[in-house]
C-alpha positions, -999 to +999 in steps of 0.1 A: -562+163-179-571+138-154-564+113-183-524+127-185-527+128-148-537+089-149-509+078-172-486+099-160-495+079-128-497+043-138-458+049-158-446+060-122-460+033-107-446+008-134-410+024-130-410+021-094-425-016-091-397-027-118-367-008-102-374-007-063-384-039-061-357-058-080-342-089-056-308-084-049-283-099-074-278-136-065-240-142-052-222-169-074-190-195-069-163-178-092-159-210-115-126-212-130-107-234-152-089-265-145-054-244-158-068-210-138-071-232-105-034-248-111-018-209-118-040-197-086-030-223-064+005-217-071+002-180-063-020-181-036-020-217-017-056-231-016-083-261-019-095-266-047-129-282-059-137-297-088-174-301-098-174-325-123-206-330-140-223-332-175-249-314-196-275-344-196-272-352-157-302-343-138-288-347-103-258-321-116-282-295-124-304-298-091-270-297-075-263-267-095-296-249-088-297-262-050-266-263-032-240-242-056-268-213-055-272-217-014-256-178+000-232-201+026-221-224+005-211-196-025-197-173+002-179-204+020-162-219-014-153-189-030-131-183+006-113-215+009-115-230-023-105-225-063-134-238-078-136-254-110-168-262-132-156-292-156-180-309-179-170-345-178-182-352-214-166-324-228-141-316-256-118-293-239-079-301-237-067-301-198-030-292-190-025-307-156+010-315-137+024-317-170+000-342-192-023-331-215-059-348-212-083-346-240-120-366-247-107-388-273-139-405-280-160-370-282-193-367-303-199-334-314-233-345-326-240-360-288-232-329-269-265-328-246-266-365-242-242-395-236-211-390-248-173-402-248-159-394-206-127-370-211-092-386-201-090-360-170-126-374-154-108-409-154-077-395-136-097-374-108-128-381-104-134-423-104-143-440-072-134-475-070-130-473-105-165-461-113-176-428-132-209-411-114-221-376-122-220-355-101-189-360-083-174-333-067-135-339-063-113-323-030-075-312-043-049-301-018-030-271-027-003-292-039-031-306-062-031-339-050-066-354-049-076-358-016-113-372-023-138-375-053-175-372-038-201-387-055-242-384-059-259-350-056-257-334-023-272-307-012-266-278+013-268-295+046-249-328+033-224-305+017-212-274+043-196-306+067-174-321+036-160-285+025-152-278+063-135-313+066-110-306+040-109-267+034-097-269+074-077-295+076-097-317+091-090-352+072-051-353+084-064-360+118-098-371+127-116-402+109-151-386+083-177-405+107-161-385+137-157-355+122-194-356+111-207-365+143-193-334+155-200-314+130-220-282+140-238-264+109-232-225+107-258-222+079-288-200+089-313-226+081 
């Protein structure tokens, strides 16, 4: 009898410890395709943010794990942007502003290593003619590229950039002035 009670107690403890103490579901950015973002922006205008990444890029993976998982950043992006995750060296066909973009030099044997650069990447992500990963491309609701920003950016640095474009400060304020006067709303 004592053995049955002990086994029942262990079973109850196991059940409660695996269900009662589960962490809350992690918030995530609502990623969509380029075409979905365009359709959404036509129905309800909003800026578009494109995360241009590659499968092999270490800084892309760090930004995905840190910046794009930060609860404040997730909420802000979901509220102010249509977010697109775009593999810069992938094989997707993209229709954008009446043009079809493909990756003519895609090699299926190199999916997780350096591969050919997609035409859409070249159309929206270069800075001074160069491509780097990750690059976050900011677009207005009319699908005009406002600015591609290259490099891994942590949540603290990402917040003011998001606000600069989402709140239209770029229209009448220089970035250094905006950045110097920016006050974070994140809980650090």
